[in-house]
Every structure is written in structure tokens, then in C-alpha cells.
N, C-alpha and C positions, 0 to 999 in steps of 0.2 A: 478141281479144288483149287481153289486161289489162298494167297497168305499175304500177309502184313504187320507192319510194328503201327500198334495203337500207343500211343502216349497221353498222360493225363497230370497235370504240374501238381503237386498240392495243392489241396484245396479245390481245386479245378472240381465245377461239377459233369458228370457224366450225362450227357443228355442226349445217349443213343437209346434206340426205338428198336425194337425184337425183327429178326432178318427171317429171309425167308430161308436160309439155309443155317443146319447145325454148322455147332462152332467148340473152337478147342481153343483158351488163352493159355497161351506160358508165358510166365510172369518171369521177365528177363533182371527187370531189379526193383525196388522200391518197396512200399508197402500202403497197401487201403482195407479198405472189407470190399468182399464181390456179393452181390445180392443174388440171385439167379433161384426165379420160382420164389417158393415159402426160404430155402434154404440161404442164409448169411454170416456169413464166416470172415474173418483176419487171413488175409492169403500176404506174402513177401515172393521173393527170388525163390525162383524153384519150383513154384505150387502150378499144379493146371487145375484149370474151371470149364468144364462142358455145359455148354448152351444148347439146346436141343431148336431147333426149326419151333419160330411163331412166342419161343419165352420169356417171358421179359427178366430184364440184365441189369445189372449196371453194376459202378464201380465208384465209392463212394467213402467217405472218411481217410480222405487221401493224405499222407502227411510226407510221405516222401514221392518225388516225380517216379510213374508209373509207366515204367515200360513192358510192355507185353507184344508178344507175337500171335497175332490171330492165324488162325488157319479156318477156313469156310471152306463145308461141303455140302453138295457141289460147287461148283465155283461161284464167288456172288456176282447175282446180274445189276445192275444200274439201271 
């Protein structure tokens, strides 16, 4: 597994594409919406989001700087 911090500013567009790994995001701070597959929900500090490998996902309607701890399993390949 591997992990990192992903930061998006208020109003910024999330341009990430689906990955080959399962992902878990923990919202450290901020407010936004998360779309994972067909589900779209409001998120804020303390929330956890899961995106399975190859599943479309993105963050949008970011109203406050969004700081996410992201964990990839298995480790992300470059």
C-alpha cells in the first residue's frame, strides 16, 4: 500500500482519472462533494470515501480548501 496527501483549492477542478488501485480517502479538512461511480455526496472533515480500482471518481463543488489523506492498495504504480 502507499499513501499521500491530496489538496484541492476552493473552486479548483479535480482532473484525476481512475486508478489501477483501490483507494480510501480520509477528509482531513475542507468541504466539497465527492462523486464515486453513480453516488454523489457532500463531504467534510472526518468523512471517508472508498473508490475501487478503475472506478470513476472526482471531487467537485469545493467550497473550502480540501485536504485528503489518500491510501492506495496495492501500492500505487507510476
